[in-house]
C-alpha positions as CSV (number, residue, x, y, z in Angstrom):
1,M,93.7,107.2,91.3
2,T,95.9,106.6,88.1
3,T,96.6,103.4,86.4
4,S,100.0,103.2,88.2
5,D,98.4,103.6,91.4
6,M,96.0,100.9,91.1
7,I,98.3,98.5,90.2
8,R,100.6,99.3,93.0
9,Q,97.2,99.0,95.6
10,L,96.7,95.8,93.8
11,C,100.1,94.4,94.5
12,E,100.3,95.5,97.7
13,K,96.4,93.8,98.8
14,M,97.8,90.4,96.5
15,N,100.9,90.7,98.9
16,I,103.2,90.4,95.8
17,S,106.0,92.9,94.8
18,L,105.8,94.8,91.2
19,A,108.7,92.6,90.3
20,E,107.0,89.6,91.0
21,L,103.6,90.5,89.1
22,C,106.1,91.7,86.2
23,R,107.7,88.0,86.0
24,R,104.1,86.6,86.1
25,I,102.8,88.4,83.0
26,G,106.2,87.8,81.2
27,Q,107.5,91.7,81.5
28,T,110.8,93.0,83.0
29,P,110.8,95.2,85.9
30,Q,112.2,98.1,84.0
31,N,110.0,98.0,80.8
32,F,106.6,97.6,82.9
33,N,107.9,100.4,85.6
34,K,108.4,102.8,82.3
35,K,105.1,102.1,81.6
36,L,103.7,102.7,84.4
37,K,105.5,106.0,84.5
38,R,104.2,106.8,81.1
39,G,100.8,105.9,81.8
40,T,100.7,103.7,78.8
41,V,99.5,100.3,80.6
42,S,97.1,98.6,77.8
43,F,94.0,97.2,78.1
44,E,95.4,93.9,77.1
45,E,98.3,94.4,79.9
46,M,95.5,95.4,82.7
47,M,93.8,91.9,81.4
48,A,96.7,89.9,81.7
49,I,97.3,91.3,85.4
50,A,94.1,90.4,86.3
51,D,94.6,86.7,85.1
52,A,97.9,86.3,86.6
53,L,96.5,87.5,89.8
54,D,93.2,85.7,89.7
55,V,91.0,88.6,90.2
56,E,88.1,90.6,87.9
57,Y,89.1,93.7,85.6
58,E,86.6,95.5,83.8
59,Q,86.5,99.0,82.1
60,V,83.1,100.4,82.2
61,F,81.3,103.7,80.4
62,V,77.8,104.2,82.4
63,L,75.4,106.3,80.2
64,P,72.8,108.7,82.1
65,D,70.1,106.3,82.0
66,G,72.1,104.0,84.3
67,S,72.8,101.4,81.6
68,S,76.6,100.4,80.9
69,I,78.9,99.3,78.4
70,K,81.7,96.9,79.8
71,T,84.9,95.3,78.9
72,G,86.7,93.0,80.5
73,R,86.8,89.1,81.6
74,N,83.1,87.5,81.8
75,C,82.0,90.9,80.1
76,E,80.2,91.1,76.7
77,E,82.6,93.2,74.6
């Protein structure tokens, strides 16, 4: 699943339009749609989306021994 797919699915599950999400994170729909098409949404923008929708977001590397390295809200960076 691409980042674009994840964001669109999140909007659907949260019952908001992509345009409303853009408004909440302070971006124009035109600019954000270009980022979605290029796949260039930054980690900071993903965190802004999580904050705007009051959801958790984290990125995780899972090592062979089962330990993990996480970044995100409420995770040690």
